C-alpha positions in Angstrom: -4.1 -46.3 9.9 -3.5 -46.9 13.7 -6.1 -49.2 15.3 -7.2 -49.4 18.9 -5.5 -52.4 20.6 -6.3 -53.6 24.1 -3.7 -52.5 26.7 -1.8 -50.4 24.1 -1.8 -46.8 22.9 -0.6 -45.2 19.7 2.0 -42.5 19.9 1.4 -40.3 16.8 4.8 -38.5 17.1 6.9 -41.7 17.2 4.5 -43.8 15.0 4.5 -46.8 17.4 2.4 -48.6 19.9 3.3 -48.6 23.6 1.9 -50.3 26.7 -0.9 -48.3 28.2 0.9 -48.5 31.6 3.7 -46.3 30.2 1.3 -43.7 28.8 2.1 -40.0 29.6 0.0 -38.2 32.3 -3.6 -37.4 31.5 -3.6 -39.8 28.5 -6.6 -41.7 29.6 -8.5 -38.5 30.3 -7.5 -37.3 26.8 -8.5 -40.5 25.1 -11.9 -40.5 26.7 -12.6 -36.9 25.8 -15.1 -36.7 23.0 -14.2 -33.2 22.2 -11.1 -34.4 20.4 -11.1 -36.9 17.5 -9.1 -40.1 17.2 -5.9 -39.7 15.2 -7.5 -41.9 12.5 -10.2 -39.4 11.9 -7.8 -36.5 11.5 -6.5 -38.0 8.3 -9.8 -37.6 6.5 -10.4 -34.8 4.1 -13.8 -33.9 5.5 -14.6 -33.4 9.1 -16.2 -36.3 11.0 -18.7 -35.8 13.8 -15.9 -35.9 16.4 -14.0 -33.3 14.5 -17.1 -31.1 14.3 -17.4 -31.3 18.0 -13.7 -30.4 18.4 -14.2 -27.4 16.1 -17.2 -26.2 18.1 -15.2 -26.4 21.4 -12.3 -24.6 19.8 -14.6 -21.7 18.7 -16.2 -21.6 22.2 -13.0 -21.4 24.3 -9.8 -21.1 22.3 -7.6 -20.2 25.2 -8.7 -23.3 27.2 -8.0 -25.5 24.2 -4.5 -24.0 23.8 -3.7 -24.6 27.5 -4.9 -28.2 27.1 -2.8 -28.7 24.0 0.4 -27.5 25.8 -0.1 -29.9 28.6 -1.3 -33.2 27.1 -0.9 -33.4 23.3 2.1 -34.5 21.2 3.7 -32.0 18.9 1.9 -33.4 15.8 -1.5 -33.3 17.5 -0.9 -29.8 18.8 0.1 -28.6 15.3 -3.1 -30.1 13.7 -5.4 -28.6 16.3 -3.7 -25.3 16.3 -4.2 -25.1 12.5 -7.9 -25.9 13.0 -8.2 -23.3 15.7 -6.6 -20.7 13.4 -9.0 -21.6 10.5 -12.0 -21.5 12.8 -11.1 -18.0 13.9 -10.6 -16.8 10.3 -14.1 -17.9 9.4 -15.5 -15.5 12.1 -13.7 -12.5 10.7 -15.9 -9.3 10.5 -13.5 -6.5 11.5 -12.9 -4.5 8.3 -11.6 -1.1 7.2 -12.8 0.3 3.9 -11.2 3.0 1.8 -11.7 4.3 -1.7 -8.9 5.3 -4.1 -9.4 8.7 -5.8 -9.2 7.7 -9.5 -8.4 10.0 -12.3 -11.7 8.9 -14.0 -14.8 7.6 -12.2 -15.1 5.0 -14.9 -12.1 3.1 -13.6 -11.9 0.2 -11.2 -9.0 -1.4 -9.3 -7.3 -4.2 -11.3 -4.1 -4.7 -9.3 -2.9 -4.1 -5.7 0.1 -4.7 -3.6 1.4 -3.6 -0.2 4.8 -4.0 1.5 6.6 -2.7 4.6 10.1 -1.5 3.7 12.6 0.8 5.5 10.2 1.6 8.3 7.4 2.7 5.9 4.3 1.2 4.5 4.0 1.2 0.7 0.8 0.5 -1.2 0.5 0.4 -5.0 -2.6 0.1 -7.1 -3.5 0.1 -10.8 -6.8 0.7 -12.5 -8.6 -0.4 -15.6 -7.7 2.8 -17.5 -3.9 2.3 -17.1 -3.2 4.6 -14.2 -0.8 3.7 -11.4 -1.3 5.0 -7.9 0.8 4.9 -4.7 0.5 5.4 -1.0 3.4 5.8 1.5 3.0 6.2 5.2 4.9 5.8 8.4 4.6 2.3 9.9 3.5 3.7 13.3 0.5 5.3 11.6 -0.3 2.0 10.0 -0.2 0.2 13.3 -2.5 2.8 14.9 -5.1 2.0 12.2 -4.9 5.3 10.2 -6.4 4.2 6.9 -7.5 7.1 4.7 -8.1 7.6 1.0 -6.7 11.2 0.6 -3.1 9.9 1.0 -3.1 8.1 -2.4 -1.2 9.8 -5.2 -1.6 9.5 -9.0 1.8 8.6 -10.3 1.9 7.6 -14.0 0.0 6.3 -17.0 1.4 2.9 -18.2 0.4 3.1 -21.8 0.2 5.6 -24.7 -3.0 3.9 -25.7 -6.4 5.4 -24.8 -7.6 2.1 -23.5 -5.2 0.2 -21.3 -5.2 -1.8 -18.0 -2.7 -2.2 -15.3 -2.7 -6.0 -15.4 -0.2 -6.8 -12.7 1.8 -5.3 -9.8 4.7 -7.3 -8.2 6.8 -6.4 -5.2 9.9 -8.3 -4.0 12.3 -7.0 -1.4 13.0 -3.4 -2.5 11.5 -3.3 -6.0 8.0 -2.7 -7.4 7.1 -3.7 -10.9 3.8 -2.7 -12.7 2.9 -4.1 -16.2 0.1 -3.1 -18.5 -2.2 -5.0 -20.8 -2.3 -3.6 -24.4 -0.3 -3.5 -27.7 2.1 -0.9 -26.2 3.9 -3.0 -23.5 5.3 -0.6 -20.8 6.8 -1.7 -17.5 7.1 0.6 -14.5 10.2 -0.2 -12.4 10.3 1.5 -9.0 13.4 0.8 -6.8 12.1 1.6 -3.3 15.5 2.3 -1.9 16.0 5.3 -4.2 12.8 7.1 -3.1 13.9 9.8 -0.7 10.7 11.5 0.3 7.6 10.7 -1.8 7.3 8.7 -4.9 5.8 11.6 -6.9 9.0 13.6 -6.3 11.3 10.8 -7.4 12.2 9.6 -10.9 10.1 6.6 -12.0 11.9 4.5 -14.6 9.6 3.4 -17.4 10.9 0.5 -19.5 9.6 -0.4 -22.9 9.7 -3.8 -24.5 9.4 -4.2 -28.3 5.8 -5.2 -29.1 7.2 -7.9 -31.4 8.6 -9.6 -28.3 5.7 -9.0 -25.9 2.3 -7.4 -26.0 -0.9 -7.9 -24.0 0.7 -8.7 -20.7 -1.9 -10.7 -18.7 0.2 -11.4 -15.6 3.7 -11.1 -14.1 5.9 -12.7 -11.5 9.0 -11.1 -9.8 11.6 -13.1 -8.0 14.7 -11.2 -7.0 15.7 -9.3 -10.1 14.1 -11.7 -12.6 10.8 -10.8 -14.0 8.5 -13.2 -15.9 5.7 -11.8 -18.1 2.7 -13.7 -19.3 1.9 -12.3 -22.7 0.2 -13.0 -26.0 1.2 -16.6 -27.0 4.5 -16.5 -25.1 6.1 -15.7 -21.8 9.0 -13.2 -21.6 11.9 -13.6 -19.2 13.9 -10.5 -18.1 16.9 -11.8 -16.1 17.8 -8.4 -14.5 14.9 -5.9 -14.4 17.3 -3.1 -13.4 19.7 -3.5 -16.4 17.5 -5.5 -18.8 20.7 -7.4 -19.6 18.8 -10.3 -21.1 15.3 -10.3 -22.5 14.2 -13.4 -24.3 10.8 -15.0 -25.2 9.5 -18.4 -24.2 7.1 -19.4 -27.0 4.0 -21.2 -25.8 1.6 -21.1 -28.8 -1.2 -19.9 -26.5 -1.8 -16.8 -24.3 -0.1 -17.1 -20.9 -2.6 -16.3 -18.1 -0.5 -17.6 -15.2 3.2 -17.8 -14.3 5.2 -19.0 -11.4 9.0 -19.5 -10.9 11.3 -21.3 -8.6 15.0 -20.7 -9.0 15.8 -21.6 -12.6 12.4 -23.3 -13.4 9.5 -21.4 -14.9 5.9 -22.6 -15.0 3.3 -21.2 -17.4 -0.5 -21.7 -17.4 -2.1 -21.2 -20.8 -5.4 -20.2 -22.3 -5.7 -23.6 -24.0 -5.4 -25.4 -20.6 -1.7 -26.5 -21.0 0.9 -26.1 -18.3 4.4 -25.8 -19.7 7.7 -25.9 -17.8 10.9 -24.1 -18.9 14.4 -24.5 -17.5 16.4 -21.3 -17.7 19.7 -23.3 -17.9 18.6 -25.0 -21.1 17.4 -23.5 -24.3 14.5 -25.3 -25.9 12.2 -24.1 -28.7 9.2 -25.1 -26.5 8.7 -26.0 -22.9 7.9 -29.4 -21.4 4.1 -30.2 -21.2 3.0 -31.3 -17.8 0.1 -33.4 -16.5 -0.3 -35.2 -19.8 -2.6 -32.5 -21.2 -5.2 -32.9 -18.4 -6.9 -29.6 -19.0 -6.4 -29.2 -22.8 -9.1 -31.7 -23.8 -11.8 -29.3 -22.6 -9.7 -26.1 -23.1 -10.0 -25.4 -19.4 -7.8 -22.3 -19.2 -5.3 -22.2 -16.4 -5.8 -18.8 -14.6 -3.5 -19.1 -11.5 -0.4 -21.1 -10.6 1.2 -21.2 -7.2 4.2 -23.3 -6.0 3.7 -24.8 -2.5 6.2 -26.4 -0.2 8.8 -26.8 -2.9 7.2 -29.9 -4.4 3.5 -29.0 -5.0 1.9 -27.0 -7.7 -1.5 -25.3 -7.1 -3.6 -24.9 -10.3 -6.7 -22.8 -10.7 -8.8 -23.2 -13.8 -11.3 -20.9 -15.4 -14.2 -23.2 -14.5 -13.4 -22.6 -10.8 -11.7 -25.9 -10.1 -8.7 -25.8 -7.7 -6.2 -28.7 -7.7 -2.8 -29.4 -6.1 -0.4 -31.7 -7.9 2.8 -33.3 -6.7 5.7 -32.0 -8.8 7.6 -35.3 -8.3 4.9 -37.2 -10.2 4.0 -34.9 -13.0 3.0 -37.8 -15.4 0.1 -38.5 -13.2 -3.2 -36.8 -14.1 -4.6 -37.4 -10.6 -4.4 -34.4 -8.2 -2.7 -34.7 -4.9 -5.5 -32.7 -3.4 -8.8 -31.1 -4.6 -10.4 -27.9 -3.2 -14.1 -27.8 -4.1 -16.8 -25.0 -4.0 -15.1 -22.2 -5.9 -17.4 -20.3 -8.3 -16.2 -19.2 -11.8 -17.1 -19.8 -15.4 -15.4 -17.2 -17.6 -13.5 -14.6 -15.6 -9.8 -14.8 -16.3 -8.6 -12.6 -13.5 -10.1 -14.2 -10.4 -7.4 -13.6 -7.6 -6.2 -16.0 -5.0 -4.1 -15.4 -1.8 -2.0 -17.9 0.2 -0.5 -17.2 3.6 3.2 -17.3 4.2 3.0 -20.7 6.0 1.1 -22.1 3.0 -1.7 -23.5 5.1 -4.8 -21.5 4.0 -6.1 -20.3 0.7 -8.5 -17.4 -0.1 -10.1 -17.2 -3.5 -12.5 -14.7 -5.0 -15.4 -16.1 -6.9 -17.4 -14.8 -9.9 -20.3 -14.3 -7.5 -18.4 -11.5 -5.8 -17.7 -13.5 -2.7 -14.5 -14.6 -1.0 -14.0 -18.2 0.2 -11.5 -19.9 2.5 -9.9 -23.3 2.3 -7.5 -25.3 4.4 -4.5 -26.4 2.2 -4.0 -29.3 4.7 -7.3 -30.9 4.3 -8.6 -29.6 1.0 -12.3 -30.4 0.3 -15.1 -27.8 0.5 -14.5 -24.2 1.7 -14.6 -23.5 5.4 -17.6 -21.8 6.9 -18.6 -20.5 10.3 -20.2 -23.0 12.6 -24.0 -22.9 12.6 -24.1 -22.6 16.4 -22.0 -19.5 16.5 -23.8 -16.2 16.4 -21.9 -13.5 14.5 -23.0 -9.9 15.1 -23.5 -8.1 11.8 -23.9 -4.3 12.4 -22.4 -3.5 9.0 -22.8 -6.8 7.3 -19.1 -7.0 6.4 -18.4 -10.5 7.7 -15.7 -11.9 5.3 -17.1 -15.2 4.2 -20.7 -14.2 3.9 -20.5 -10.7 2.4 -21.2 -10.2 -1.3 -19.2 -7.3 -2.7 -20.9 -4.8 -5.0 -18.3 -5.6 -7.7 -16.2 -8.6 -8.4 -13.0 -8.8 -6.4 -10.1 -8.2 -8.8 -7.1 -8.3 -6.5 -6.2 -9.8 -3.1 -3.2 -10.0 -0.9 -2.3 -11.3 2.6 0.0 -9.3 4.8 1.2 -9.5 8.4 1.8 -6.9 11.1 2.1 -6.9 14.9 -1.7 -7.3 15.2 -1.8 -10.4 13.1 -2.7 -11.3 9.5 -4.7 -9.0 7.2 -6.5 -9.8 3.9 -6.7 -7.0 1.4 -9.5 -7.2 -1.2 -10.0 -4.7 -4.1 -13.5 -4.4 -5.4 -14.6 -1.6 -7.8 -12.9 1.5 -6.6 -12.9 0.3 -2.9 -10.1 -1.3 -0.9 -11.1 -3.5 2.0 -8.7 -4.5 4.8 -9.9 -7.5 6.9 -8.2 -8.2 10.2 -8.3 -12.0 10.1 -9.6 -13.7 13.2 -10.8 -10.5 14.7 -14.5 -9.5 15.3 -16.2 -6.2 15.9 -17.8 -7.6 19.1 
């Protein structure tokens, strides 16, 4: 850690000490400013008193802080404080639009949701607890104008021949949408968006079946390019080309697969028994490689979510609510690279998470029907609005303090010209939060 030396100053960008006489303009003024913490304090996981003061100033006058950053701070310091400014604004979010999806049966609730902009149109897809798949297509200009209604949703297909079924997962990648169902009759809906001329309900929807002996009870799915990975009963299933189904082969795990993630030819699976197995598509093995030396298997702490971060990190969410980040370069270590505390769960398998495209913030839904926000840079406890900031609550829909009527079953982050949006599905309602924006 850099230390204060008489007559010297520390340059964070070049990682060296220099004579104070050669310091850039306004350095002394900046060094004496108590609103900004010493670089040493910025390395801590929790905020120090100086950092709390900084956060308070950022919330009070963000435009003044940004102007100050551009004129006096190094690139590294500007990057850190800009991240904290962004997180601070997210904690104050209370601008929300709410819409309900007209279900076939009032007994259903949303279990999966995805939205994507493709070919100048906005596409939204939703699945319910009774196995029905719904779609919404609109012009992008209407989306930007804030037109958000429920009557535009269309009922498209039922994903199972069974009376009781659930749409367990919806994936979108580039120009494809995949929906999978939970149940003994494994059916996959494959919708190539480029082939839809007018509306989805006037186009042919391809339904693919997989032999129940290969896969049943699909808990989750992950789509990357044309390769689809299914998390099923005691195994994962890899489909190399979802359009042609040229190669469909199982990856035996010995326990139900609740979470999957893939990166090029490497596939990661999170299991009911707490194991994390890694498979290499280029090598055939009867069983995957066990990671983290069985860290979560001793207490059967099921792995419910996996997410790859920054090419060398693996984010793991367990059924007890714990959230950890591990370094993939040191997978024999049982010590997390970073820990995120304060998540609430004890037995729900499908508690969703959402990570932004820059992989700097994480949203997670809790069993208590609330959503929490973490910084992936600092880890630690969830971020909360400052106690000295008054948030108007005319509808009591502020993101981090609102308790939904039903548990949140699906979340997604999307971006448009107005900024970043968080989508949250609860019961039969769909909420769209404009992050960083306030009603006032």
